[in-house]
Structures are given as C-alpha cells and as structure tokens.
mmJSON file of the N, C-alpha and C atoms, coordinates in Angstrom:
{"data_MODEL":{"atom_site":{
"group_PDB":["ATOM","ATOM","ATOM","ATOM","ATOM","ATOM","ATOM","ATOM","ATOM","ATOM","ATOM","ATOM","ATOM","ATOM","ATOM","ATOM","ATOM","ATOM","ATOM","ATOM","ATOM","ATOM","ATOM","ATOM","ATOM","ATOM","ATOM","ATOM","ATOM","ATOM","ATOM","ATOM","ATOM","ATOM","ATOM","ATOM","ATOM","ATOM","ATOM","ATOM","ATOM","ATOM","ATOM","ATOM","ATOM","ATOM","ATOM","ATOM","ATOM","ATOM","ATOM","ATOM","ATOM","ATOM","ATOM","ATOM","ATOM","ATOM","ATOM","ATOM","ATOM","ATOM","ATOM","ATOM","ATOM","ATOM","ATOM","ATOM","ATOM","ATOM","ATOM","ATOM","ATOM","ATOM","ATOM","ATOM","ATOM","ATOM","ATOM","ATOM","ATOM","ATOM","ATOM","ATOM","ATOM","ATOM","ATOM","ATOM","ATOM","ATOM","ATOM","ATOM","ATOM","ATOM","ATOM","ATOM","ATOM","ATOM","ATOM","ATOM","ATOM","ATOM","ATOM","ATOM","ATOM","ATOM","ATOM","ATOM","ATOM","ATOM","ATOM","ATOM","ATOM","ATOM"],
"id":[1,2,3,4,5,6,7,8,9,10,11,12,13,14,15,16,17,18,19,20,21,22,23,24,25,26,27,28,29,30,31,32,33,34,35,36,37,38,39,40,41,42,43,44,45,46,47,48,49,50,51,52,53,54,55,56,57,58,59,60,61,62,63,64,65,66,67,68,69,70,71,72,73,74,75,76,77,78,79,80,81,82,83,84,85,86,87,88,89,90,91,92,93,94,95,96,97,98,99,100,101,102,103,104,105,106,107,108,109,110,111,112,113,114],
"type_symbol":["N","C","C","N","C","C","N","C","C","N","C","C","N","C","C","N","C","C","N","C","C","N","C","C","N","C","C","N","C","C","N","C","C","N","C","C","N","C","C","N","C","C","N","C","C","N","C","C","N","C","C","N","C","C","N","C","C","N","C","C","N","C","C","N","C","C","N","C","C","N","C","C","N","C","C","N","C","C","N","C","C","N","C","C","N","C","C","N","C","C","N","C","C","N","C","C","N","C","C","N","C","C","N","C","C","N","C","C","N","C","C","N","C","C"],
"label_atom_id":["N","CA","C","N","CA","C","N","CA","C","N","CA","C","N","CA","C","N","CA","C","N","CA","C","N","CA","C","N","CA","C","N","CA","C","N","CA","C","N","CA","C","N","CA","C","N","CA","C","N","CA","C","N","CA","C","N","CA","C","N","CA","C","N","CA","C","N","CA","C","N","CA","C","N","CA","C","N","CA","C","N","CA","C","N","CA","C","N","CA","C","N","CA","C","N","CA","C","N","CA","C","N","CA","C","N","CA","C","N","CA","C","N","CA","C","N","CA","C","N","CA","C","N","CA","C","N","CA","C","N","CA","C"],
"label_alt_id":[null,null,null,null,null,null,null,null,null,null,null,null,null,null,null,null,null,null,null,null,null,null,null,null,null,null,null,null,null,null,null,null,null,null,null,null,null,null,null,null,null,null,null,null,null,null,null,null,null,null,null,null,null,null,null,null,null,null,null,null,null,null,null,null,null,null,null,null,null,null,null,null,null,null,null,null,null,null,null,null,null,null,null,null,null,null,null,null,null,null,null,null,null,null,null,null,null,null,null,null,null,null,null,null,null,null,null,null,null,null,null,null,null,null],
"label_comp_id":["GLY","GLY","GLY","LEU","LEU","LEU","THR","THR","THR","VAL","VAL","VAL","GLU","GLU","GLU","THR","THR","THR","ALA","ALA","ALA","ARG","ARG","ARG","ASN","ASN","ASN","TYR","TYR","TYR","SER","SER","SER","LYS","LYS","LYS","LYS","LYS","LYS","ILE","ILE","ILE","TYR","TYR","TYR","ALA","ALA","ALA","LYS","LYS","LYS","THR","THR","THR","GLY","GLY","GLY","ALA","ALA","ALA","ARG","ARG","ARG","GLY","GLY","GLY","HIS","HIS","HIS","ALA","ALA","ALA","GLU","GLU","GLU","LEU","LEU","LEU","VAL","VAL","VAL","ARG","ARG","ARG","ILE","ILE","ILE","ILE","ILE","ILE","LEU","LEU","LEU","THR","THR","THR","SER","SER","SER","VAL","VAL","VAL","LEU","LEU","LEU","ALA","ALA","ALA","ILE","ILE","ILE","SER","SER","SER"],
"label_asym_id":["A","A","A","A","A","A","A","A","A","A","A","A","A","A","A","A","A","A","A","A","A","A","A","A","A","A","A","A","A","A","A","A","A","A","A","A","A","A","A","A","A","A","A","A","A","A","A","A","A","A","A","A","A","A","A","A","A","A","A","A","A","A","A","A","A","A","A","A","A","A","A","A","A","A","A","A","A","A","A","A","A","A","A","A","A","A","A","A","A","A","A","A","A","A","A","A","A","A","A","A","A","A","A","A","A","A","A","A","A","A","A","A","A","A"],
"label_entity_id":["1","1","1","1","1","1","1","1","1","1","1","1","1","1","1","1","1","1","1","1","1","1","1","1","1","1","1","1","1","1","1","1","1","1","1","1","1","1","1","1","1","1","1","1","1","1","1","1","1","1","1","1","1","1","1","1","1","1","1","1","1","1","1","1","1","1","1","1","1","1","1","1","1","1","1","1","1","1","1","1","1","1","1","1","1","1","1","1","1","1","1","1","1","1","1","1","1","1","1","1","1","1","1","1","1","1","1","1","1","1","1","1","1","1"],
"label_seq_id":[1,1,1,2,2,2,3,3,3,4,4,4,5,5,5,6,6,6,7,7,7,8,8,8,9,9,9,10,10,10,11,11,11,12,12,12,13,13,13,14,14,14,15,15,15,16,16,16,17,17,17,18,18,18,19,19,19,20,20,20,21,21,21,22,22,22,23,23,23,24,24,24,25,25,25,26,26,26,27,27,27,28,28,28,29,29,29,30,30,30,31,31,31,32,32,32,33,33,33,34,34,34,35,35,35,36,36,36,37,37,37,38,38,38],
"pdbx_PDB_ins_code":[null,null,null,null,null,null,null,null,null,null,null,null,null,null,null,null,null,null,null,null,null,null,null,null,null,null,null,null,null,null,null,null,null,null,null,null,null,null,null,null,null,null,null,null,null,null,null,null,null,null,null,null,null,null,null,null,null,null,null,null,null,null,null,null,null,null,null,null,null,null,null,null,null,null,null,null,null,null,null,null,null,null,null,null,null,null,null,null,null,null,null,null,null,null,null,null,null,null,null,null,null,null,null,null,null,null,null,null,null,null,null,null,null,null],
"Cartn_x":[-5.357,-4.92,-5.777,-5.325,-6.256,-6.177,-7.064,-7.174,-6.948,-6.625,-6.637,-7.664,-8.999,-10.386,-10.874,-10.423,-10.45,-10.063,-8.635,-7.954,-8.728,-9.085,-9.674,-11.219,-11.672,-12.932,-12.972,-11.73,-11.226,-10.912,-10.24,-9.773,-10.763,-11.624,-12.608,-13.538,-13.948,-14.442,-13.537,-12.305,-11.86,-11.964,-11.455,-11.746,-13.076,-14.24,-15.538,-15.746,-15.299,-15.258,-14.833,-13.344,-12.282,-12.506,-13.322,-13.363,-11.741,-11.152,-9.779,-9.675,-9.388,-9.773,-8.246,-7.343,-6.19,-4.725,-4.606,-3.414,-2.697,-2.088,-1.566,-2.215,-4.285,-4.352,-4.811,-5.116,-5.159,-4.177,-3.27,-1.932,-2.067,-1.912,-2.053,-3.264,-4.314,-5.262,-4.879,-4.341,-4.043,-3.199,-2.074,-0.982,-1.872,-2.285,-3.031,-3.682,-4.364,-5.133,-4.685,-3.757,-2.659,-2.164,-1.484,-0.501,-1.493,-3.18,-3.683,-4.338,-4.112,-4.394,-3.605,-2.044,-1.157,-0.57],
"Cartn_y":[-35.204,-34.117,-33.79,-33.024,-32.198,-33.658,-34.19,-35.154,-34.3,-34.926,-33.967,-33.84,-34.568,-33.881,-32.717,-32.764,-31.603,-30.205,-30.395,-29.638,-28.95,-29.925,-29.72,-28.808,-28.959,-28.373,-27.102,-26.974,-25.639,-24.676,-25.432,-24.305,-23.686,-24.526,-24.084,-23.513,-23.328,-22.429,-20.623,-21.086,-19.59,-19.197,-19.83,-19.666,-19.02,-19.718,-19.124,-17.487,-17.751,-16.437,-15.297,-15.273,-14.425,-14.125,-15.062,-14.974,-15.424,-15.596,-15.999,-16.913,-17.152,-18.146,-19.149,-18.816,-19.751,-19.412,-20.163,-20.198,-18.631,-18.184,-17.398,-15.9,-16.187,-14.611,-14.726,-16.026,-16.077,-15.669,-16.111,-15.383,-13.647,-12.999,-12.016,-11.34,-11.708,-11.226,-11.293,-12.158,-12.848,-11.476,-11.073,-10.528,-9.15,-8.681,-7.396,-6.513,-7.765,-7.501,-7.644,-8.336,-8.288,-6.985,-6.178,-5.128,-4.017,-4.069,-3.218,-3.242,-3.967,-4.368,-3.47,-3.88,-3.11,-2.144],
"Cartn_z":[-37.216,-37.866,-39.273,-40.159,-41.488,-42.445,-43.145,-44.377,-45.182,-46.536,-47.707,-48.199,-47.651,-48.252,-47.794,-45.938,-45.409,-46.049,-46.36,-46.769,-47.777,-48.368,-49.928,-50.089,-49.095,-48.468,-48.27,-47.316,-46.622,-47.924,-48.753,-50.127,-50.754,-50.783,-51.575,-50.764,-49.826,-49.13,-49.28,-48.965,-49.047,-50.564,-51.881,-53.074,-53.074,-52.911,-52.973,-52.009,-51.086,-50.534,-50.845,-51.296,-51.697,-53.3,-53.776,-55.455,-56.232,-55.704,-56.477,-57.557,-58.776,-59.34,-59.771,-58.663,-58.857,-57.597,-57.062,-56.021,-56.34,-57.119,-57.331,-56.724,-57.161,-57.114,-56.097,-55.445,-53.512,-53.159,-53.318,-52.407,-52.399,-53.545,-53.761,-53.154,-52.527,-52.048,-50.863,-49.716,-48.467,-48.298,-49.505,-49.02,-48.799,-50.182,-50.195,-48.836,-48.583,-46.902,-46.12,-45.893,-44.597,-44.646,-45.687,-46.002,-45.594,-45.845,-45.525,-44.43,-43.641,-41.87,-41.612,-41.427,-40.735,-41.121],
"occupancy":[1.0,1.0,1.0,1.0,1.0,1.0,1.0,1.0,1.0,1.0,1.0,1.0,1.0,1.0,1.0,1.0,1.0,1.0,1.0,1.0,1.0,1.0,1.0,1.0,1.0,1.0,1.0,1.0,1.0,1.0,1.0,1.0,1.0,1.0,1.0,1.0,1.0,1.0,1.0,1.0,1.0,1.0,1.0,1.0,1.0,1.0,1.0,1.0,1.0,1.0,1.0,1.0,1.0,1.0,1.0,1.0,1.0,1.0,1.0,1.0,1.0,1.0,1.0,1.0,1.0,1.0,1.0,1.0,1.0,1.0,1.0,1.0,1.0,1.0,1.0,1.0,1.0,1.0,1.0,1.0,1.0,1.0,1.0,1.0,1.0,1.0,1.0,1.0,1.0,1.0,1.0,1.0,1.0,1.0,1.0,1.0,1.0,1.0,1.0,1.0,1.0,1.0,1.0,1.0,1.0,1.0,1.0,1.0,1.0,1.0,1.0,1.0,1.0,1.0],
"B_iso_or_equiv":[0.0,0.0,0.0,0.0,0.0,0.0,0.0,0.0,0.0,0.0,0.0,0.0,0.0,0.0,0.0,0.0,0.0,0.0,0.0,0.0,0.0,0.0,0.0,0.0,0.0,0.0,0.0,0.0,0.0,0.0,0.0,0.0,0.0,0.0,0.0,0.0,0.0,0.0,0.0,0.0,0.0,0.0,0.0,0.0,0.0,0.0,0.0,0.0,0.0,0.0,0.0,0.0,0.0,0.0,0.0,0.0,0.0,0.0,0.0,0.0,0.0,0.0,0.0,0.0,0.0,0.0,0.0,0.0,0.0,0.0,0.0,0.0,0.0,0.0,0.0,0.0,0.0,0.0,0.0,0.0,0.0,0.0,0.0,0.0,0.0,0.0,0.0,0.0,0.0,0.0,0.0,0.0,0.0,0.0,0.0,0.0,0.0,0.0,0.0,0.0,0.0,0.0,0.0,0.0,0.0,0.0,0.0,0.0,0.0,0.0,0.0,0.0,0.0,0.0],
"pdbx_formal_charge":[null,null,null,null,null,null,null,null,null,null,null,null,null,null,null,null,null,null,null,null,null,null,null,null,null,null,null,null,null,null,null,null,null,null,null,null,null,null,null,null,null,null,null,null,null,null,null,null,null,null,null,null,null,null,null,null,null,null,null,null,null,null,null,null,null,null,null,null,null,null,null,null,null,null,null,null,null,null,null,null,null,null,null,null,null,null,null,null,null,null,null,null,null,null,null,null,null,null,null,null,null,null,null,null,null,null,null,null,null,null,null,null,null,null],
"auth_seq_id":[1,1,1,2,2,2,3,3,3,4,4,4,5,5,5,6,6,6,7,7,7,8,8,8,9,9,9,10,10,10,11,11,11,12,12,12,13,13,13,14,14,14,15,15,15,16,16,16,17,17,17,18,18,18,19,19,19,20,20,20,21,21,21,22,22,22,23,23,23,24,24,24,25,25,25,26,26,26,27,27,27,28,28,28,29,29,29,30,30,30,31,31,31,32,32,32,33,33,33,34,34,34,35,35,35,36,36,36,37,37,37,38,38,38],
"auth_comp_id":["GLY","GLY","GLY","LEU","LEU","LEU","THR","THR","THR","VAL","VAL","VAL","GLU","GLU","GLU","THR","THR","THR","ALA","ALA","ALA","ARG","ARG","ARG","ASN","ASN","ASN","TYR","TYR","TYR","SER","SER","SER","LYS","LYS","LYS","LYS","LYS","LYS","ILE","ILE","ILE","TYR","TYR","TYR","ALA","ALA","ALA","LYS","LYS","LYS","THR","THR","THR","GLY","GLY","GLY","ALA","ALA","ALA","ARG","ARG","ARG","GLY","GLY","GLY","HIS","HIS","HIS","ALA","ALA","ALA","GLU","GLU","GLU","LEU","LEU","LEU","VAL","VAL","VAL","ARG","ARG","ARG","ILE","ILE","ILE","ILE","ILE","ILE","LEU","LEU","LEU","THR","THR","THR","SER","SER","SER","VAL","VAL","VAL","LEU","LEU","LEU","ALA","ALA","ALA","ILE","ILE","ILE","SER","SER","SER"],
"auth_asym_id":["A","A","A","A","A","A","A","A","A","A","A","A","A","A","A","A","A","A","A","A","A","A","A","A","A","A","A","A","A","A","A","A","A","A","A","A","A","A","A","A","A","A","A","A","A","A","A","A","A","A","A","A","A","A","A","A","A","A","A","A","A","A","A","A","A","A","A","A","A","A","A","A","A","A","A","A","A","A","A","A","A","A","A","A","A","A","A","A","A","A","A","A","A","A","A","A","A","A","A","A","A","A","A","A","A","A","A","A","A","A","A","A","A","A"],
"auth_atom_id":["N","CA","C","N","CA","C","N","CA","C","N","CA","C","N","CA","C","N","CA","C","N","CA","C","N","CA","C","N","CA","C","N","CA","C","N","CA","C","N","CA","C","N","CA","C","N","CA","C","N","CA","C","N","CA","C","N","CA","C","N","CA","C","N","CA","C","N","CA","C","N","CA","C","N","CA","C","N","CA","C","N","CA","C","N","CA","C","N","CA","C","N","CA","C","N","CA","C","N","CA","C","N","CA","C","N","CA","C","N","CA","C","N","CA","C","N","CA","C","N","CA","C","N","CA","C","N","CA","C","N","CA","C"],
"pdbx_PDB_model_num":[1,1,1,1,1,1,1,1,1,1,1,1,1,1,1,1,1,1,1,1,1,1,1,1,1,1,1,1,1,1,1,1,1,1,1,1,1,1,1,1,1,1,1,1,1,1,1,1,1,1,1,1,1,1,1,1,1,1,1,1,1,1,1,1,1,1,1,1,1,1,1,1,1,1,1,1,1,1,1,1,1,1,1,1,1,1,1,1,1,1,1,1,1,1,1,1,1,1,1,1,1,1,1,1,1,1,1,1,1,1,1,1,1,1]
}}}
C-alpha cells in the first residue's frame, strides 16, 4: 500500500512541479489542465 511518508513525498513533488502553494491552488491547476485537454 501507500505509506503516509510516500504520499507526502509524492505530493511535495507535485507541488514543486505545478508551482502550487496550497491544496486549493493545486486542485484549480489540475481542473484547469483537465478542462484544457478535453
């Protein structure tokens, strides 16, 4: 399974890649990119 530490490292990488400064901003970036693709 996915440990808490693995999930934490994974989310740190996502924040670094997207430049998001918080959860809400990260969600907005993901939704915006999904809408742009479809």
